[in-house]
N, C-alpha and C positions, 0 to 999 in steps of 0.2 A: 238780362238781355245779352244777346251775343255781341262779340266785339265788333261785328260789322253793322250793327244797328245804325251807326252814324252815316252809313252809305245810303240809307233810306231817307228820301225827302218827302215830307207830307205837307200838302197845302190845306189849310183849314179855311173854308169859306163860310163865314158866320157874321151876321150883322149885330148880334148881341156881344158887346165888349166883355161882359162878365163871362159868358159861356166860352167865348173865344180865348179868354185868359185861362180858364180852367183847362181847356183842351191843350193849349200851348204848354202850360206847366206840366201836365201829366205826360204828354208826348216827349217833351224835352228831357224830363226826368227819366223816362224810359230809354233815352238814348237816340231819339230820332231828331233829324234836322227839320225844324218846323218853320213854315212860311204862312203868312196870314193874308186873307183878303176879306174886306168888309162888305162886299156885295157881289152879285153875280157877274157883272161886267168886269170887275177887277179880277175875279177868279179866272175867267176865260182868258183875259190878257196875260195874267201871270203864268197860266198853264201853257199858253202858246208861245210866249215870247221871253219870259223872264227866268223861268226855273228849268234848267236842263235836267233830264233824267228824273222827272217827277215820278215817285213810286205810288202815291195814293192821294186822292182828294177826299177830305171829309167835308161834305156839302150840306149846308142848311137848306131845307126844301123851300121854306117860305120866307124869302127875303124881299125887301122892297125893290122895285125895278125889275131887273132880270132875275127871276126866281130859279129854284133848283131844276125845274123842268126845262126851262130855256137854256140853262147852263149845260145840262146833260145833252140836249139836242145839238148845241154848238160844238161841244167837245167830241161827240161821237161821229159827227159829220166831217171832222177834220182828221185826215190820216195821221197827222203828227201828234194828236192827243187822243185818238180813238182807243188806244190800248191801255190808257191809264185807268186803273180801277177807281170807282167812285163809291164811297160809303155815304149814303144819304141819311141825314138825321133830322128829326122833327119832334116837336112836342105835341103835335096834332096828328097822330097816326090815324089814317083812314084807309080801308082796304082798296077802294078805287085808286087812290093816290099811289099805293104800293104797287099795284098792277101796272100803272102807267110808268112809274119810275123803272120798274124791271124791263118793260117794253122799250124804254129809251136807253137802256144799257147800264143801269145802276148795278153794282156788284152786290149791294145789300142795303137794307133800310133798318135804322135803329130809332127807338124812342129816346129823346134827350133825357127823359126822367130816369133812365137806367143808371145804376151806379157807374162812376167813371171806370172802375176796374173792369166791368163787363164790356164797356166800350173799348177799352184797351185790349181786352181779350179778343174781341172781334177784329180789331185792327191787326193784331198779331196773326190771327188766323188767315187774314187776307195776304199779308206780307210773307208769311211762312206757311204756305199751304200744305207742305208735306210733313210738317212737324207733328200734327195729330195722328198721321198715319203710322208713325213709329212710336207713339206714346204708349207705354205699357201700363203706367199707373194713372188712373183717372184723377183729375184735379177737382178740388172743391174751392169755390170762391168764398173766402172768409176773411173778414177784417179783424185781426187780433193785434193788439199792441205787442211789439217785440222789442226787447232790449238785447243788444248784442255788443260784444267786446272784440276789438281788434287791437292786438298788442295791449297797451295799457289804457286805451281810450274806450269809453263807454258811449254807445249811440242808441237812439230810439228810432223805430220805423214801424211800418204796418205791413203785415202779411196780407196777400190777397190771392195767392194760389198755393194751395197746400195739397200734397199728395204723399203717398208712401215713398215716392222717389225724391222728395225734397220740398223746400219752401221757397217761394218767390217773395222777396221783401221789397217794398217801395221805400226808398230813402231819398233824402234831399241830395246827398253826395254819395254816389255809388262807390263801394270799396274797389280797390284794384282787383283784377281777375285773379283767381286762384288764391284769394286771401282766406286763411283759416279763421273761422268765426265761432264763437261760443254763444249760443242762443239761450234765452230764457223767456218763457211765455207767462203772462199774468192772466 
Protein backbone atom coordinates (compact mmCIF):
# COMPACT_ATOMS: atom_id res chain seq x y z
CA UNK A 1 0.00 0.00 0.00
CA UNK A 2 1.23 3.48 -0.71
CA UNK A 3 2.71 5.65 2.01
CA UNK A 4 -0.37 7.89 2.01
CA UNK A 5 -2.86 5.09 2.74
CA UNK A 6 -3.08 6.33 6.33
CA UNK A 7 -4.62 9.54 5.01
CA UNK A 8 -7.69 7.51 3.96
CA UNK A 9 -10.40 7.19 6.61
CA UNK A 10 -12.89 4.35 6.23
CA UNK A 11 -16.06 3.95 8.27
CA UNK A 12 -17.30 0.36 8.56
CA UNK A 13 -21.01 0.21 9.42
CA UNK A 14 -21.75 -3.39 10.37
CA UNK A 15 -23.94 -4.94 13.09
CA UNK A 16 -22.06 -8.28 13.14
CA UNK A 17 -19.13 -7.86 15.55
CA UNK A 18 -17.38 -10.80 13.88
CA UNK A 19 -17.53 -9.35 10.36
CA UNK A 20 -16.79 -5.87 11.71
CA UNK A 21 -13.61 -7.28 13.28
CA UNK A 22 -12.56 -9.03 10.06
CA UNK A 23 -12.94 -5.83 8.06
CA UNK A 24 -11.19 -3.72 10.71
CA UNK A 25 -8.22 -6.09 10.80
CA UNK A 26 -7.91 -6.30 7.02
CA UNK A 27 -8.24 -2.56 6.42
CA UNK A 28 -5.91 -1.50 9.24
CA UNK A 29 -3.33 -4.04 8.09
CA UNK A 30 -3.60 -2.50 4.62
CA UNK A 31 -2.78 0.89 6.15
CA UNK A 32 -6.19 2.54 6.37
CA UNK A 33 -7.54 4.48 9.36
CA UNK A 34 -10.65 2.51 10.34
CA UNK A 35 -13.68 3.73 12.29
CA UNK A 36 -16.60 1.52 13.31
CA UNK A 37 -20.37 1.94 13.60
CA UNK A 38 -22.66 -0.85 14.81
CA UNK A 39 -25.90 0.41 13.27
CA UNK A 40 -27.25 2.80 10.68
CA UNK A 41 -28.02 5.66 13.06
CA UNK A 42 -24.46 5.57 14.43
CA UNK A 43 -23.09 5.47 10.87
CA UNK A 44 -24.97 8.62 9.83
CA UNK A 45 -23.94 10.44 13.04
CA UNK A 46 -20.27 9.44 12.66
CA UNK A 47 -20.20 10.46 8.99
CA UNK A 48 -21.85 13.83 9.63
CA UNK A 49 -20.31 14.87 12.94
CA UNK A 50 -17.41 12.75 14.14
CA UNK A 51 -15.05 11.85 11.30
CA UNK A 52 -13.63 14.71 9.21
CA UNK A 53 -12.54 13.96 5.63
CA UNK A 54 -14.13 10.52 5.50
CA UNK A 55 -12.87 8.68 2.39
CA UNK A 56 -15.26 5.71 2.19
CA UNK A 57 -18.11 3.99 4.00
CA UNK A 58 -18.38 0.20 3.91
CA UNK A 59 -22.08 -0.25 4.66
CA UNK A 60 -23.97 -3.39 5.67
CA UNK A 61 -27.27 -3.27 3.82
CA UNK A 62 -29.44 -5.21 6.27
CA UNK A 63 -28.94 -3.89 9.81
CA UNK A 64 -31.60 -3.57 12.50
CA UNK A 65 -33.14 -0.14 12.89
CA UNK A 66 -31.94 2.21 10.17
CA UNK A 67 -30.84 -0.13 7.38
CA UNK A 68 -28.39 0.56 4.55
CA UNK A 69 -31.11 2.01 2.31
CA UNK A 70 -32.03 4.57 4.98
CA UNK A 71 -28.36 5.37 5.64
CA UNK A 72 -27.71 6.01 1.94
CA UNK A 73 -30.77 8.24 1.65
CA UNK A 74 -29.71 10.29 4.70
CA UNK A 75 -26.09 10.62 3.54
CA UNK A 76 -26.88 11.55 -0.07
CA UNK A 77 -29.47 14.19 0.96
CA UNK A 78 -26.88 16.04 3.10
CA UNK A 79 -24.37 18.16 1.12
CA UNK A 80 -21.67 17.51 3.75
CA UNK A 81 -21.81 13.72 3.22
CA UNK A 82 -23.21 13.35 -0.31
CA UNK A 83 -19.74 13.08 -1.88
CA UNK A 84 -18.57 10.16 0.31
CA UNK A 85 -18.38 6.92 -1.70
CA UNK A 86 -20.38 4.06 -0.16
CA UNK A 87 -19.61 0.39 -0.79
CA UNK A 88 -22.67 -1.62 0.24
CA UNK A 89 -22.11 -5.20 1.45
CA UNK A 90 -24.66 -7.93 2.05
CA UNK A 91 -24.86 -11.69 2.46
CA UNK A 92 -28.31 -11.66 0.79
CA UNK A 93 -27.68 -10.26 -2.68
CA UNK A 94 -30.87 -9.62 -4.66
CA UNK A 95 -31.06 -7.76 -7.98
CA UNK A 96 -33.92 -5.41 -6.94
CA UNK A 97 -31.89 -4.38 -3.87
CA UNK A 98 -28.82 -3.75 -6.02
CA UNK A 99 -30.80 -1.49 -8.35
CA UNK A 100 -32.29 0.44 -5.43
CA UNK A 101 -28.87 0.88 -3.78
CA UNK A 102 -27.44 2.25 -7.04
CA UNK A 103 -30.42 4.60 -7.41
CA UNK A 104 -29.77 5.88 -3.87
CA UNK A 105 -26.12 6.55 -4.71
CA UNK A 106 -24.10 3.49 -3.65
CA UNK A 107 -20.73 3.34 -5.39
CA UNK A 108 -20.87 -0.46 -5.47
CA UNK A 109 -22.39 -3.59 -3.95
CA UNK A 110 -20.48 -6.67 -2.79
CA UNK A 111 -21.47 -10.03 -1.41
CA UNK A 112 -20.03 -10.56 2.10
CA UNK A 113 -19.18 -14.13 1.12
CA UNK A 114 -16.41 -12.98 -1.22
CA UNK A 115 -12.84 -13.50 0.00
CA UNK A 116 -11.59 -10.55 2.05
CA UNK A 117 -8.87 -9.99 -0.53
CA UNK A 118 -11.52 -9.35 -3.20
CA UNK A 119 -13.28 -6.87 -0.91
CA UNK A 120 -9.95 -5.10 -0.28
CA UNK A 121 -9.31 -5.06 -4.04
CA UNK A 122 -12.68 -3.34 -4.63
CA UNK A 123 -12.03 -0.83 -1.83
CA UNK A 124 -8.63 -0.02 -3.35
CA UNK A 125 -10.25 0.49 -6.77
CA UNK A 126 -12.65 3.02 -5.25
CA UNK A 127 -9.93 4.90 -3.36
CA UNK A 128 -7.35 4.68 -6.17
CA UNK A 129 -9.53 4.95 -9.31
CA UNK A 130 -6.69 5.83 -11.70
CA UNK A 131 -4.41 3.01 -10.63
CA UNK A 132 -5.98 0.42 -12.96
CA UNK A 133 -5.78 2.83 -15.89
CA UNK A 134 -1.99 2.76 -15.69
CA UNK A 135 -1.59 -0.93 -14.80
CA UNK A 136 0.33 -2.74 -17.54
CA UNK A 137 0.49 -6.14 -15.85
CA UNK A 138 -2.83 -7.84 -15.02
CA UNK A 139 -3.13 -9.15 -11.47
CA UNK A 140 -4.32 -12.51 -10.29
CA UNK A 141 -5.88 -12.91 -6.84
CA UNK A 142 -4.12 -15.90 -5.30
CA UNK A 143 -3.45 -16.90 -1.69
CA UNK A 144 -0.01 -18.46 -1.41
CA UNK A 145 2.01 -18.85 1.76
CA UNK A 146 5.12 -16.70 1.38
CA UNK A 147 8.21 -16.77 3.55
CA UNK A 148 10.38 -13.72 3.28
CA UNK A 149 13.56 -12.49 4.85
CA UNK A 150 14.48 -8.96 5.86
CA UNK A 151 18.07 -8.74 7.00
CA UNK A 152 18.44 -11.72 9.37
CA UNK A 153 14.75 -12.03 10.31
CA UNK A 154 12.41 -14.57 8.71
CA UNK A 155 8.69 -13.72 8.30
CA UNK A 156 5.58 -15.39 6.90
CA UNK A 157 2.70 -13.78 5.03
CA UNK A 158 0.15 -14.44 2.31
CA UNK A 159 0.21 -13.14 -1.23
CA UNK A 160 -3.04 -12.07 -2.74
CA UNK A 161 -2.15 -10.02 -5.77
CA UNK A 162 0.38 -11.50 -8.15
CA UNK A 163 1.37 -10.12 -11.54
CA UNK A 164 4.41 -10.13 -13.79
CA UNK A 165 5.16 -6.74 -12.27
CA UNK A 166 5.22 -7.88 -8.64
CA UNK A 167 3.63 -9.55 -5.64
CA UNK A 168 1.42 -7.87 -3.03
CA UNK A 169 1.89 -9.59 0.34
CA UNK A 170 -0.43 -9.29 3.34
CA UNK A 171 1.56 -9.18 6.57
CA UNK A 172 0.81 -8.48 10.21
CA UNK A 173 3.55 -5.85 10.39
CA UNK A 174 4.41 -4.17 7.08
CA UNK A 175 8.13 -3.81 6.36
CA UNK A 176 9.52 -0.30 5.92
CA UNK A 177 9.19 1.18 2.43
CA UNK A 178 11.93 0.24 -0.06
CA UNK A 179 13.05 -2.75 2.04
CA UNK A 180 14.88 -5.37 0.00
CA UNK A 181 13.19 -8.74 0.50
CA UNK A 182 14.05 -12.27 -0.50
CA UNK A 183 10.91 -14.35 -1.18
CA UNK A 184 10.32 -18.06 -1.30
CA UNK A 185 7.03 -19.70 -2.25
CA UNK A 186 5.87 -23.11 -1.05
